[in-house]
C-alpha positions in Angstrom: 94.9 80.1 88.1 94.4 83.8 87.0 97.5 86.3 86.2 96.1 88.9 88.8 93.4 89.8 91.2 91.9 92.1 88.5 91.5 89.3 85.8 89.6 87.5 88.5 87.4 90.3 89.4 86.8 91.1 85.2 86.4 87.6 84.3 83.7 86.7 87.2 81.9 89.9 86.1 82.0 88.7 82.5 80.6 85.2 83.4 77.9 86.5 85.3 76.7 89.1 82.8 76.5 86.2 80.0 75.1 83.8 82.8 72.5 86.4 83.4 72.0 86.7 79.6 71.3 83.2 79.6 69.1 83.0 82.2 66.9 86.1 80.3 66.9 84.1 77.2 66.0 80.5 78.3 63.1 82.3 80.2 62.1 83.8 77.3 62.2 80.7 75.4 60.2 78.9 78.3 57.5 81.4 77.8 57.6 80.8 73.9 56.9 77.2 74.4 54.4 77.2 76.9 52.7 79.7 74.4 50.0 81.0 77.3 48.8 83.6 74.7 48.3 81.4 72.1 50.5 83.3 69.5 52.8 80.6 68.8 50.1 78.5 68.0 48.0 81.2 65.8 51.7 81.5 63.9 51.9 77.9 63.1 48.4 77.6 62.1 48.9 80.6 59.5 52.0 79.1 57.9 50.8 75.8 57.7 47.0 76.3 55.9 46.3 76.0 52.7 47.3 79.8 52.2 50.8 79.8 53.0 52.3 81.1 49.8 50.0 84.1 50.0 50.9 84.3 53.6 54.4 84.4 52.6 54.1 87.3 50.4 51.9 89.4 52.3 54.7 89.4 55.0 57.5 89.8 52.5 55.6 92.6 50.9 55.2 94.1 54.6 58.8 93.8 55.3 59.7 96.1 52.1 57.3 98.5 52.9 58.8 99.1 56.2 62.4 99.2 54.7 61.1 101.9 52.3 59.5 104.0 55.1 62.9 103.9 56.7 65.6 103.6 54.5 68.3 105.0 56.8 67.7 102.5 59.3 70.7 100.4 60.0 70.4 96.8 60.7 72.6 95.2 63.1 73.4 91.8 62.1 73.4 89.4 64.8 77.1 88.0 64.1 78.3 91.6 65.5 77.0 90.7 69.0 78.7 87.6 68.9 81.9 89.5 68.0 81.6 91.9 70.7 81.3 88.9 73.2 84.7 87.4 71.8 86.3 90.8 71.9 85.1 90.9 75.8 86.6 87.6 76.6 89.9 88.1 75.0 90.3 92.0 76.0 89.4 92.0 80.1 90.4 95.6 80.0 87.2 96.4 77.8 85.0 94.3 79.8 86.0 95.9 82.9 85.4 99.2 81.9 81.4 98.1 80.9 80.6 95.8 83.5 82.3 96.9 87.0 82.3 100.5 88.5 84.6 101.0 91.4 85.5 103.9 92.9 89.6 104.9 93.1 89.5 104.1 97.3 88.5 100.9 96.3 91.2 100.2 93.4 89.3 97.9 91.5 87.9 95.7 94.5 91.4 95.5 96.7 90.0 97.5 99.3 86.8 98.8 101.0 85.5 102.4 100.6 83.6 102.9 103.9 84.2 106.5 104.5 80.3 106.9 103.8 79.5 104.3 106.3 82.0 105.7 108.9 80.1 109.2 108.7 76.8 107.3 109.8 78.6 105.3 112.7 80.0 108.6 114.6 76.6 109.8 114.3 75.0 107.4 116.5 73.9 108.5 119.9 76.1 107.0 122.7 78.6 105.6 120.1 82.0 106.2 121.5 84.0 108.4 118.7 86.7 106.3 117.1 89.2 107.1 113.8 88.5 105.4 110.7 91.4 103.0 111.3 89.7 101.7 114.4 86.5 101.9 113.0 87.6 99.5 109.8 88.7 96.8 112.4 85.7 96.8 114.8 82.9 97.7 112.3 81.8 93.8 112.6 82.2 93.7 116.5 78.5 94.7 117.5 79.0 93.2 121.3 80.8 96.2 122.1 78.1 98.5 121.4 75.8 99.3 124.2 72.1 98.4 124.0 71.2 101.7 124.5 72.3 102.7 121.4 71.3 99.6 119.7 67.7 100.9 120.4 68.1 103.9 118.3 66.6 104.7 114.8 70.2 106.4 113.9 71.7 102.8 114.5 69.4 101.0 112.6 69.6 103.2 109.6 73.7 102.7 110.0 73.2 99.0 110.1 70.7 99.1 106.7 73.7 101.6 105.0 76.3 98.8 106.2 74.6 95.9 104.9 74.0 97.3 101.4 77.0 98.5 101.0 79.2 95.2 101.7 76.3 93.5 99.7 77.2 95.8 96.3 80.8 95.2 97.3 80.4 91.4 97.1 78.2 91.8 94.0 81.2 93.8 92.1 83.9 91.6 93.2 82.0 87.9 93.7 79.2 88.0 91.3 78.7 84.5 91.1 78.3 84.3 94.9 74.7 83.4 96.3 74.4 86.1 99.2 71.2 84.7 100.0 72.5 81.5 100.8 75.3 82.7 103.0 72.5 84.6 105.0 70.5 81.4 105.3 73.8 79.7 106.7 74.4 83.0 109.2 70.7 82.3 110.5 70.6 78.6 111.2 71.2 79.2 115.2 70.0 82.8 115.2 66.5 81.8 116.5 67.5 79.2 119.1 70.0 81.6 120.4 68.0 84.6 120.6 65.2 82.7 122.5 67.7 81.6 125.0 69.2 84.7 125.3 72.8 83.5 124.4 73.1 85.6 121.3 76.7 87.6 121.2 75.9 91.3 122.0 72.4 90.3 123.4 72.7 88.1 126.3 70.0 88.7 129.1 72.1 90.0 131.5 73.2 93.1 128.7 69.5 94.1 129.0 69.4 95.1 132.4 66.6 94.8 134.7 63.5 95.4 132.5 65.0 94.7 129.3 63.6 91.5 128.7 59.6 90.5 129.1 59.3 88.6 132.2 61.8 90.4 134.4 60.6 91.3 137.9 61.8 94.2 139.9 61.5 93.8 144.1 60.1 97.5 144.3 60.3 97.4 148.4 64.1 98.4 148.8 63.2 101.7 146.7 62.1 104.6 148.7 60.9 106.9 145.9 60.7 107.4 142.3 63.9 109.0 142.4 65.6 105.9 143.6 64.4 104.2 140.4 66.0 107.0 138.0 69.5 105.4 139.3 68.9 102.2 137.3 69.3 104.0 133.9 66.0 103.0 132.4 66.3 103.8 128.9 63.4 106.1 127.6 61.2 104.8 124.8 57.7 106.7 124.8 58.3 108.4 128.1 60.8 110.5 129.8 63.2 108.3 132.3 61.4 110.4 135.3 57.5 109.4 133.8 58.6 105.9 133.8 60.1 105.8 137.1 56.9 107.4 138.6 54.7 105.1 137.0 56.5 102.2 138.0 56.8 103.3 141.8 52.9 103.8 141.7 52.6 100.1 141.6 54.3 99.6 144.8 52.1 97.7 147.4 49.6 96.9 144.6 48.7 93.0 143.7 49.4 92.2 140.1 45.8 91.0 140.0 44.8 94.6 141.3 46.2 96.4 138.2 43.7 97.2 135.1 44.0 94.4 132.5 44.0 97.1 129.7 47.2 98.6 131.2 48.9 95.5 131.2 47.8 94.4 127.8 49.0 98.1 126.5 52.3 97.3 128.4 52.6 93.7 127.1 52.2 95.1 123.3 54.7 97.8 123.4 57.1 95.3 124.9 56.4 92.8 122.3 57.0 95.8 119.4 60.2 96.6 121.1 61.2 93.1 121.4 60.3 92.6 117.7 62.6 95.9 116.7 65.5 94.3 118.6 65.2 91.1 117.2 65.4 92.5 113.6 68.2 94.5 114.6 70.0 91.4 115.9 69.0 90.0 112.6 70.9 92.6 110.8 73.9 92.5 112.6 74.3 88.6 112.0 74.0 88.9 108.5 76.6 91.8 108.4 79.3 89.5 110.4 78.8 86.8 107.8 79.4 89.1 105.2 82.2 90.7 107.0 83.9 87.1 107.4 83.9 86.4 103.5 85.3 89.9 103.2 88.3 89.5 105.7 91.0 89.4 103.2 90.0 92.6 102.2 89.4 93.9 105.5 93.1 93.4 106.1 94.3 95.0 102.8 92.0 98.1 103.3 93.8 98.5 107.0 97.1 98.1 105.7 96.6 100.3 102.8 95.0 103.3 105.3 97.9 103.1 107.5 100.2 103.2 104.5 98.5 106.4 103.6 98.7 108.0 107.3 102.3 107.2 107.4 103.1 108.8 104.1 100.7 111.9 104.8 102.7 112.2 108.1 105.9 112.1 106.5 104.8 114.8 104.0 103.6 117.0 106.9 107.1 116.7 108.4 108.6 117.6 105.1 106.1 120.6 104.8 106.8 121.6 108.3 110.7 121.9 107.1 110.3 123.6 104.3 108.1 126.3 106.2 110.8 126.8 108.6 113.5 127.1 106.0 111.3 129.9 104.4 110.7 131.4 107.4 114.5 131.6 108.1 115.1 132.6 104.6 112.4 135.6 104.9 114.2 136.7 108.3 117.5 136.9 107.0 116.5 138.6 103.7 114.1 141.2 105.5 115.8 143.9 103.6 115.3 143.3 99.5 118.1 143.3 97.5 117.4 146.3 95.0 120.4 147.5 93.3 118.8 149.5 90.6 116.5 151.3 93.2 113.2 150.2 91.6 109.7 151.2 93.6 108.7 148.3 95.9 105.5 146.5 95.2 102.6 145.6 97.4 104.4 142.4 98.7 107.3 144.5 99.7 109.7 143.4 97.0 111.2 145.3 93.9 108.5 145.6 91.2 110.2 143.6 87.9 112.1 145.7 85.7 110.4 145.4 82.8 107.3 147.0 84.2 109.6 149.6 85.5 110.0 150.3 81.8 106.6 149.9 80.7 105.1 152.5 82.8 107.9 154.8 82.1 109.2 155.1 85.8 112.9 155.5 84.7 111.6 159.2 83.2 111.7 162.1 85.4 109.0 164.9 85.1 109.8 168.3 87.1 106.7 170.3 87.8 107.5 174.4 88.1 103.9 175.0 89.2 104.7 172.5 92.2 107.9 173.8 93.1 109.9 171.9 90.8 108.7 168.4 92.3 110.0 166.0 90.6 107.6 162.9 89.3 108.6 159.4 88.1 106.7 158.4 85.3 104.0 160.0 83.0 100.7 158.7 85.0 102.0 160.3 88.2 102.9 163.4 86.5 99.5 163.9 84.9 
């Protein structure tokens, strides 16, 4: 239907712009007809009363006084606004400049520009460092990220930045798409899978021995707190050693013997931790939904990055060849060509002949006081 993707993006932006304007105007009209402040009723009463002509001339006089006080004020007729609308529809490039803003890397909505998001990703603790191209392929594969990294604040910050960028990109390329509706679709089975522990990347066995509430650990096989440290408990409020010591201290005690306050506090901490993890998993699910909508742009971005890398590698090879050629020439021309015996400059090469003449270096000045020493140029002689 569209001649090119650019026309599709621009036309969608124009339609969305007028849709917003239509919604804004109809909202104002609805408020006028509802007349909550009774201003419309008062207006109709004032122009329908027995003194309607006096009211008319009173308002007419007020208008004339306003124009007299502001003689240079320009009144823009409403027809110009509709004329601009028609020009925007006929000239998509004009609408493009006013309505949509893309970075050079995004190439008017053809590619994703995720360099800022990538910087957030590589700074997450415990994340395997990858190059930008690998990140583009895997940024929506959250099952490969360890749970310990998902518990960090930097990971949640990364997810928020990633989600914000993808939503912003969708708003610019597909403004008519209802993102909230897409989120609702993605979260249909989220609660059920989370409670069952079958959500991808968040299964029960991935949390370890104490990762979920209701998990029990047989302490009879452990001889000391150091043995418990080998489980690799994820430190939350206490250090790994402190948590292992606290857990080992419960060995040999019945559950009923433990203080109820301590258990309640532990339960409260676990609930807060589970709530944070649930929010993180919810973010991941929403991002995966957006990424599925941008699958074409994702693949196009990967191909574009590969082309740039291949072109950059070729340019580097050419530069190395040029450097090698220059170095060979420098080795061959170690003795500069200087038939006029000109003085050498700071780079070891003869100075230009015009500079030689300008400073008068072609004139010799003998000095009798110095034992007939000959100086080249008046500056050296002085």
